[in-house]
C-alpha positions as a Markdown table, in Angstrom:
| # | Residue | x | y | z |
|---|---|---|---|---|
| 1 | Unk | -44.9 | 32.8 | -10.9 |
| 2 | Unk | -42.5 | 33.2 | -13.9 |
| 3 | Unk | -40.2 | 35.4 | -11.8 |
| 4 | Unk | -40.2 | 32.8 | -9.0 |
| 5 | Unk | -39.5 | 30.0 | -11.5 |
| 6 | Unk | -36.7 | 32.0 | -13.1 |
| 7 | Unk | -35.2 | 32.8 | -9.7 |
| 8 | Unk | -35.3 | 29.1 | -8.8 |
| 9 | Unk | -33.5 | 28.2 | -12.0 |
| 10 | Unk | -30.8 | 30.7 | -11.4 |
| 11 | Unk | -30.3 | 29.4 | -7.9 |
| 12 | Unk | -29.9 | 25.8 | -9.2 |
| 13 | Unk | -27.5 | 27.0 | -11.9 |
| 14 | Unk | -25.5 | 28.9 | -9.3 |
| 15 | Unk | -25.3 | 25.8 | -7.1 |
| 16 | Unk | -24.1 | 23.6 | -10.1 |
| 17 | Unk | -21.5 | 26.2 | -11.1 |
| 18 | Unk | -20.1 | 26.3 | -7.6 |
| 19 | Unk | -20.2 | 22.5 | -7.0 |
| 20 | Unk | -16.8 | 20.9 | -6.7 |
| 21 | Unk | -15.5 | 17.4 | -6.3 |
| 22 | Unk | -16.0 | 17.4 | -2.6 |
| 23 | Unk | -19.7 | 18.1 | -3.0 |
| 24 | Unk | -19.9 | 15.4 | -5.7 |
| 25 | Unk | -18.3 | 12.8 | -3.4 |
| 26 | Unk | -20.5 | 13.6 | -0.5 |
| 27 | Unk | -23.7 | 13.6 | -2.6 |
| 28 | Unk | -22.6 | 10.2 | -4.1 |
| 29 | Unk | -21.8 | 8.7 | -0.7 |
| 30 | Unk | -18.6 | 7.1 | -1.9 |
| 31 | Unk | -15.0 | 8.2 | -2.6 |
| 32 | Unk | -13.2 | 6.4 | -5.3 |
| 33 | Unk | -9.5 | 6.0 | -4.4 |
| 34 | Unk | -6.9 | 4.7 | -6.8 |
| 35 | Unk | -4.4 | 2.4 | -5.1 |
| 36 | Unk | -1.6 | 0.4 | -6.7 |
| 37 | Unk | -2.4 | -3.2 | -5.7 |
| 38 | Unk | 0.9 | -4.6 | -6.8 |
| 39 | Unk | 3.2 | -2.4 | -4.6 |
| 40 | Unk | 3.4 | -4.2 | -1.2 |
| 41 | Unk | 3.2 | -3.1 | 1.5 |
| 42 | Unk | 1.6 | 0.1 | 0.2 |
| 43 | Unk | -1.0 | -1.9 | -1.7 |
| 44 | Unk | -1.5 | -5.7 | -2.1 |
| 45 | Unk | -4.2 | -8.2 | -2.7 |
| 46 | Unk | -5.2 | -10.6 | 0.1 |
| 47 | Unk | -6.3 | -14.2 | -0.3 |
| 48 | Unk | -9.9 | -13.0 | -0.7 |
| 49 | Unk | -8.6 | -10.6 | -3.5 |
| 50 | Unk | -9.4 | -7.4 | -1.6 |
| 51 | Unk | -6.7 | -4.8 | -1.5 |
| 52 | Unk | -5.0 | -3.8 | 1.8 |
| 53 | Unk | -1.8 | -1.9 | 2.8 |
| 54 | Unk | -0.4 | 1.3 | 4.1 |
| 55 | Unk | -2.0 | 3.4 | 1.4 |
| 56 | Unk | -5.4 | 1.7 | 1.9 |
| 57 | Unk | -5.4 | 2.5 | 5.6 |
| 58 | Unk | -4.8 | 6.2 | 4.8 |
| 59 | Unk | -7.5 | 6.1 | 2.1 |
| 60 | Unk | -9.9 | 4.7 | 4.7 |
| 61 | Unk | -9.0 | 7.6 | 7.1 |
| 62 | Unk | -9.8 | 10.1 | 4.3 |
| 63 | Unk | -13.2 | 8.3 | 3.6 |
| 64 | Unk | -14.0 | 8.4 | 7.3 |
| 65 | Unk | -13.3 | 12.1 | 7.4 |
| 66 | Unk | -15.5 | 12.6 | 4.4 |
| 67 | Unk | -18.3 | 10.6 | 6.0 |
| 68 | Unk | -18.6 | 8.3 | 2.9 |
| 69 | Unk | -17.9 | 4.7 | 1.9 |
| 70 | Unk | -14.5 | 3.9 | 0.5 |
| 71 | Unk | -14.2 | 2.3 | -2.9 |
| 72 | Unk | -10.7 | 1.1 | -3.8 |
| 73 | Unk | -9.7 | 0.9 | -7.5 |
| 74 | Unk | -6.5 | -0.7 | -8.6 |
| 75 | Unk | -4.4 | 1.6 | -10.9 |
| 76 | Unk | -1.1 | 0.9 | -12.6 |
| 77 | Unk | 1.7 | 3.4 | -11.7 |
| 78 | Unk | 1.6 | 5.0 | -15.2 |
| 79 | Unk | -2.2 | 5.5 | -14.9 |
| 80 | Unk | -2.2 | 7.4 | -11.6 |
| 81 | Unk | -2.2 | 10.9 | -13.0 |
| 82 | Unk | -4.4 | 10.2 | -16.0 |
| 83 | Unk | -7.0 | 8.4 | -13.8 |
| 84 | Unk | -7.3 | 11.5 | -11.6 |
| 85 | Unk | -7.3 | 14.0 | -14.5 |
| 86 | Unk | -10.1 | 12.1 | -16.3 |
| 87 | Unk | -12.2 | 11.5 | -13.2 |
| 88 | Unk | -11.8 | 7.8 | -13.3 |
| 89 | Unk | -10.9 | 8.1 | -9.6 |
| 90 | Unk | -11.4 | 10.9 | -7.1 |
| 91 | Unk | -8.2 | 10.6 | -5.2 |
| 92 | Unk | -4.9 | 8.8 | -5.7 |
| 93 | Unk | -3.2 | 7.2 | -2.6 |
| 94 | Unk | -0.7 | 5.0 | -4.4 |
| 95 | Unk | 2.9 | 5.5 | -3.3 |
| 96 | Unk | 2.8 | 8.7 | -5.4 |
| 97 | Unk | 5.9 | 10.9 | -5.1 |
| 98 | Unk | 5.4 | 14.6 | -5.1 |
| 99 | Unk | 7.5 | 16.4 | -7.7 |
| 100 | Unk | 7.4 | 19.9 | -9.3 |
| 101 | Unk | 6.6 | 18.3 | -12.7 |
| 102 | Unk | 3.7 | 16.3 | -11.3 |
| 103 | Unk | 2.3 | 19.3 | -9.4 |
| 104 | Unk | 1.7 | 21.0 | -12.8 |
| 105 | Unk | -0.7 | 18.2 | -13.6 |
| 106 | Unk | -2.3 | 17.3 | -10.3 |
| 107 | Unk | -2.6 | 18.8 | -6.8 |
| 108 | Unk | -0.6 | 17.1 | -4.1 |
| 109 | Unk | -1.2 | 16.9 | -0.4 |
| 110 | Unk | 1.4 | 17.2 | 2.4 |
| 111 | Unk | 3.6 | 14.2 | 2.6 |
| 112 | Unk | 2.6 | 11.0 | 4.5 |
| 113 | Unk | 5.7 | 8.9 | 3.9 |
| 114 | Unk | 9.4 | 9.7 | 3.2 |
| 115 | Unk | 11.3 | 7.1 | 1.1 |
| 116 | Unk | 14.8 | 6.8 | -0.5 |
| 117 | Unk | 15.3 | 5.8 | -4.1 |
| 118 | Unk | 17.5 | 2.7 | -4.2 |
| 119 | Unk | 18.5 | -0.3 | -6.4 |
| 120 | Unk | 17.7 | -4.0 | -6.0 |
| 121 | Unk | 20.4 | -6.3 | -7.5 |
| 122 | Unk | 22.5 | -9.4 | -6.9 |
| 123 | Unk | 24.6 | -9.1 | -3.7 |
| 124 | Unk | 27.8 | -7.3 | -4.1 |
| 125 | Unk | 27.4 | -6.6 | -7.8 |
| 126 | Unk | 26.8 | -2.8 | -7.6 |
| 127 | Unk | 28.5 | -1.2 | -4.6 |
| 128 | Unk | 28.1 | 2.4 | -5.7 |
| 129 | Unk | 25.6 | 4.4 | -7.7 |
| 130 | Unk | 28.2 | 5.0 | -10.4 |
| 131 | Unk | 28.7 | 1.2 | -10.9 |
| 132 | Unk | 25.2 | 1.1 | -12.4 |
| 133 | Unk | 26.2 | 3.5 | -15.2 |
| 134 | Unk | 26.1 | 1.0 | -18.1 |
| 135 | Unk | 23.9 | -1.7 | -16.6 |
| 136 | Unk | 20.5 | -3.0 | -17.6 |
| 137 | Unk | 18.0 | -1.3 | -15.3 |
| 138 | Unk | 14.3 | -2.2 | -14.8 |
| 139 | Unk | 11.8 | 0.4 | -13.6 |
| 140 | Unk | 8.0 | 0.6 | -13.2 |
| 141 | Unk | 6.5 | 2.7 | -16.0 |
| 142 | Unk | 5.4 | 6.2 | -15.0 |
| 143 | Unk | 7.3 | 6.3 | -11.7 |
| 144 | Unk | 9.9 | 8.6 | -10.4 |
| 145 | Unk | 12.2 | 5.6 | -10.5 |
| 146 | Unk | 11.9 | 5.6 | -14.2 |
| 147 | Unk | 12.5 | 9.4 | -14.5 |
| 148 | Unk | 15.5 | 9.4 | -12.1 |
| 149 | Unk | 17.1 | 6.4 | -13.8 |
| 150 | Unk | 16.9 | 7.9 | -17.3 |
| 151 | Unk | 18.3 | 11.2 | -15.9 |
| 152 | Unk | 21.2 | 9.6 | -13.8 |
| 153 | Unk | 22.1 | 6.8 | -16.2 |
| 154 | Unk | 21.9 | 8.0 | -19.8 |
| 155 | Unk | 24.2 | 5.1 | -21.0 |
| 156 | Unk | 22.2 | 2.4 | -19.2 |
| 157 | Unk | 19.7 | 0.1 | -20.9 |
| 158 | Unk | 16.5 | 1.0 | -19.2 |
| 159 | Unk | 13.4 | -1.1 | -19.5 |
| 160 | Unk | 10.0 | 0.1 | -18.2 |
| 161 | Unk | 7.6 | -2.5 | -16.9 |
| 162 | Unk | 3.9 | -2.2 | -16.1 |
| 163 | Unk | 4.5 | -2.8 | -12.4 |
| 164 | Unk | 7.2 | -3.7 | -9.8 |
| 165 | Unk | 6.4 | -7.5 | -9.9 |
| 166 | Unk | 7.2 | -7.7 | -13.6 |
| 167 | Unk | 10.4 | -5.8 | -13.1 |
| 168 | Unk | 11.5 | -8.1 | -10.3 |
| 169 | Unk | 10.6 | -11.1 | -12.3 |
| 170 | Unk | 12.9 | -9.9 | -15.1 |
| 171 | Unk | 15.7 | -9.5 | -12.6 |
| 172 | Unk | 15.3 | -13.0 | -11.3 |
| 173 | Unk | 15.2 | -14.4 | -14.9 |
| 174 | Unk | 18.4 | -12.5 | -15.8 |
| 175 | Unk | 16.7 | -10.1 | -18.2 |
| 176 | Unk | 18.0 | -7.0 | -16.2 |
| 177 | Unk | 20.8 | -6.4 | -13.7 |
| 178 | Unk | 19.0 | -4.1 | -11.3 |
| 179 | Unk | 15.6 | -2.7 | -10.4 |
| 180 | Unk | 15.2 | 1.0 | -9.4 |
| 181 | Unk | 12.4 | 2.2 | -7.1 |
| 182 | Unk | 11.5 | 3.5 | -3.7 |
| 183 | Unk | 13.2 | 1.5 | -0.9 |
| 184 | Unk | 10.0 | 0.3 | 0.8 |
| 185 | Unk | 8.6 | -0.9 | -2.6 |
| 186 | Unk | 11.8 | -2.8 | -3.3 |
| 187 | Unk | 11.9 | -4.2 | 0.2 |
| 188 | Unk | 8.3 | -5.5 | -0.3 |
| 189 | Unk | 9.2 | -7.0 | -3.7 |
| 190 | Unk | 12.4 | -8.6 | -2.3 |
| 191 | Unk | 10.4 | -10.4 | 0.3 |
| 192 | Unk | 8.3 | -12.0 | -2.4 |
| 193 | Unk | 11.3 | -13.4 | -4.4 |
| 194 | Unk | 12.0 | -17.1 | -4.2 |
| 195 | Unk | 15.7 | -16.4 | -4.6 |
| 196 | Unk | 15.8 | -13.4 | -2.2 |
| 197 | Unk | 18.9 | -14.7 | -0.4 |
| 198 | Unk | 20.9 | -13.8 | -3.5 |
| 199 | Unk | 19.8 | -10.2 | -3.7 |
| 200 | Unk | 20.1 | -7.0 | -1.7 |
| 201 | Unk | 19.1 | -3.4 | -1.6 |
| 202 | Unk | 21.8 | -0.9 | -2.4 |
| 203 | Unk | 23.6 | 0.9 | 0.5 |
| 204 | Unk | 23.5 | 4.1 | -1.6 |
| 205 | Unk | 20.4 | 6.2 | -2.3 |
| 206 | Unk | 19.9 | 8.2 | -5.4 |
| 207 | Unk | 17.2 | 10.5 | -4.0 |
| 208 | Unk | 14.9 | 11.1 | -1.0 |
| 209 | Unk | 11.2 | 11.4 | -2.0 |
| 210 | Unk | 8.0 | 12.5 | -0.3 |
| 211 | Unk | 4.9 | 10.5 | -1.0 |
| 212 | Unk | 1.6 | 12.4 | -1.2 |
| 213 | Unk | -2.1 | 12.1 | -2.0 |
| 214 | Unk | -3.1 | 13.5 | -5.4 |
| 215 | Unk | -6.3 | 15.0 | -6.6 |
| 216 | Unk | -7.4 | 17.1 | -9.6 |
| 217 | Unk | -6.0 | 20.6 | -9.9 |
| 218 | Unk | -8.1 | 23.4 | -8.3 |
| 219 | Unk | -10.0 | 21.0 | -6.0 |
| 220 | Unk | -8.9 | 23.1 | -3.0 |
| 221 | Unk | -11.6 | 22.1 | -0.6 |
| 222 | Unk | -11.0 | 18.4 | -1.1 |
| 223 | Unk | -7.2 | 18.9 | -0.9 |
| 224 | Unk | -7.6 | 20.9 | 2.4 |
| 225 | Unk | -9.8 | 18.2 | 3.9 |
| 226 | Unk | -7.1 | 15.5 | 2.9 |
| 227 | Unk | -4.4 | 17.6 | 4.5 |
| 228 | Unk | -6.5 | 18.0 | 7.7 |
| 229 | Unk | -7.0 | 14.2 | 7.8 |
| 230 | Unk | -3.3 | 13.5 | 7.4 |
| 231 | Unk | -2.4 | 16.0 | 10.2 |
| 232 | Unk | -5.1 | 14.5 | 12.4 |
| 233 | Unk | -3.8 | 11.0 | 12.0 |
| 234 | Unk | -0.4 | 12.2 | 13.1 |
| 235 | Unk | -1.7 | 14.1 | 16.1 |
| 236 | Unk | -3.9 | 11.2 | 17.3 |
| 237 | Unk | -1.2 | 8.6 | 16.8 |
| 238 | Unk | -3.1 | 6.7 | 14.1 |
| 239 | Unk | -0.4 | 7.5 | 11.5 |
| 240 | Unk | 2.3 | 5.8 | 13.7 |
| 241 | Unk | -0.1 | 2.8 | 14.2 |
| 242 | Unk | -0.6 | 2.5 | 10.4 |
| 243 | Unk | 3.2 | 2.7 | 9.9 |
| 244 | Unk | 3.9 | 0.0 | 12.5 |
| 245 | Unk | 1.2 | -2.2 | 11.0 |
| 246 | Unk | 3.0 | -2.4 | 7.7 |
| 247 | Unk | 6.6 | -1.4 | 8.4 |
| 248 | Unk | 7.1 | -2.3 | 12.1 |
| 249 | Unk | 9.7 | -4.7 | 13.4 |
| 250 | Unk | 7.3 | -7.7 | 13.2 |
| 251 | Unk | 6.6 | -7.2 | 9.5 |
| 252 | Unk | 8.4 | -8.5 | 6.4 |
| 253 | Unk | 9.5 | -4.9 | 5.6 |
| 254 | Unk | 10.8 | -3.4 | 8.8 |
| 255 | Unk | 11.7 | 0.3 | 8.7 |
| 256 | Unk | 12.5 | 3.0 | 11.2 |
| 257 | Unk | 10.0 | 5.8 | 11.1 |
| 258 | Unk | 12.2 | 8.9 | 10.9 |
| 259 | Unk | 9.5 | 11.4 | 9.7 |
| 260 | Unk | 6.4 | 13.0 | 11.0 |
| 261 | Unk | 3.4 | 14.2 | 8.9 |
| 262 | Unk | 3.5 | 18.0 | 9.0 |
| 263 | Unk | 2.3 | 21.0 | 7.0 |
């Protein structure tokens, strides 16, 4: 009896030792996905205060593949990596750019969106990237827009805000001269501005970025499942439908889809 009990305990311990986040999610029956609810059309709050958007649709596809219920949690851009590392969320789908620096802290999926890094400013004020050199630039804290701006414009006065809406509000109030971020994010923000006719996105791009899904390091099974899901949405046509839902010609942020999700 003692031997059987010991064997049982060893078996349980072995199962715990080998359990990973994928097992935890399936056992719990929910996947907690961090989404930025203030970055339309990737994430935005509806009239009923629920969050919807491009990122939420992909989060739903991941939850469906997992066979669990989706729980969406709003995260500020600067909290995306910490929230994954501490286990506050299981997955991040929040306009998250894949970079070598970030991949040292979290594991990134294949890309599901390709975006250019641009500037939002008064029409005609900044015709070239160089003309921003000594300007007042607003960025969202913890984003690649902040990292790139500090690298490209060391003589500029750069202010980091909690989110894109605060940065754009400062632009409208004259506190800054330009806002730097991904083009779709800026386009979504521009559409919410009451004075949008006075502003434009730059014709130049400072970088091209790949947006990805992020999970904890070493969660290979979960990451593989996410990559499978992304590839399946492309193959089935669902990815294009999601894109057109949020970036199609009938939307407030029309873009041409020039990329495909691929490994």
